[in-house]
N, C-alpha and C positions, 0 to 999 in steps of 0.2 A: 381755193379754200372757202371763199364766200359761198359759191354755189353748193359745194359739198356740205357746208354747214346748214344752208337753207334746206337742202334736200333731206338731210337727216332730221332736221327740226320739224319738217312737215310730214315725216314718215308716219306719225301717229294718226294723222287725218287720212292718209292714203290707205292705211291698213285697217281702218274701222270696219269696212265691209267684210274683211276676211276673218273677223273675230268669231262670227257665227259658225263658220266652217271648222275652225280649230276646236271650238267647244263641242261641236257635234261628234268629233272623232274620239273623244275620251282618251286621248293619248297624253299621259302626264308629262313626258319629255317635251313634246311639241307645245303643249300648253305653257309649260314653264319657260321655254325659250321665247314664245310669243309674248308672254307677260313681261319678260325682261326687256325685250325690244320696245314694247309699248311704253314702259315706264322710264327707260333710259334715253329714248330718242331725243327728247328736248334738251337734256343736259349735254349729251354728246354733240348735238348740233351747235349749241352755244359754245362748247369747248373747241370744236373745229373752227368756228368763226373767230373766236378770240385768238387761237393759235395763228391763223392766217393774218389777223390784224397785227399781232406781235411780230411776226416775221417781216411783214411789210414795213412796220415802223423801224425795225432793226436795219433793214436794207436802206431805207431813206437816210437814217442818221449816219450809218457807216459811209454811205456815198457822199454825203454832204460834209463829212469830216476827213475825207481823203484829199491830200494836197496834190494839186495838179501842177502848179508852178509856184516857185518861191524866188523872190528877187531881193537882193540886198540893195537898198537905196544908196544913192551917192552920199558919202559922208559916213556910212556904216552904222548909223544910229537907229535906223528903222528897217523893218523887213516887210515886204508886200507879199501877202499870201493869197493865192487863188485856189479854191477848192472845186471839185466837180459839182455840177448842178444836179437837179432832180432828174433831168433827162440826159445828162452827160456833159453839157456845156454850160459854163457859167462865165460870164464876161466881167464880173466885178471882182475887184481886189479889195482887201482891207489891210490897213497899215497897223503894225504892232511894233512898239519899241523893242529893241533887241534885249534890253535888260528885263523885259517881261516874259522872255522865252527860256525854256529849259528843255533839254533833250533827254529822252529816256530810251534805253535799249534793253528790252527784256531778253533773258537768255532763252526763253521758250521759242521766240521767233527767230533767234539766230541772226543771220545777216539778211533776212527777208524784209523785215519791217523796222521802221524807226518812228518813234512817237515824239511829237512836239507838244509840250504842255505850255499853254499860254495863260498868264496870270488873269484871273477873273473870268475865265471861260470854263464852262462846266465839263467839256469833253476834251480829250487829247486829239490832236490832229495826227493822222498817220501818213507815212511816206512808204511807198512800195519801192524798196531798194533793188529788186530784181528787174522790174520793167522801167523804173525811173532812171533818169540820167542826171548824175551830179558831175558837172563839168570841172569844178575846182574843189576836189575833196579836202585838201588842207584848209581852205577858207571855210568850207561848210563845217568841218570839225571845230574850227576855232570860234566861229560865230554862234553856231547852234549845237555844237557837239555834246557828247554825253557828260562831260565834266562840268558843264554850265549849270548853275543853280540860280534861283531868283535873287535879284539884288534887293536888298532891304533898305 
């Protein structure tokens, strides 16, 4: 997207030498199209670049908020969460008290995704229920299940 944005952004400079050829033909349709391309190339180039930047940002945020591993620590009061890193692997865990976790299951996603809302975190963490393995389903539902809400 970045190269496409740059290419369209610099199209005006590349087509400057063709302007004389278009004006000499006295074709109104061709002149109209050429003028539209010349006037819109910068805006379309910036639009392509911003679209690519937005898609990249979305991919990074989604990847860094997808849970890779979830451990219930001994005693049952804390949960250790490991998410995927920028390039796939992330070796760090972070601890969250269980009372700060709330599970959300949207009907739109059916049984494919489960979201974990952590108190004082701006994004929800997602679990891929199709590919992920939950070894103890009753314990998972009891600790982080849908019925949990934040403790006050």
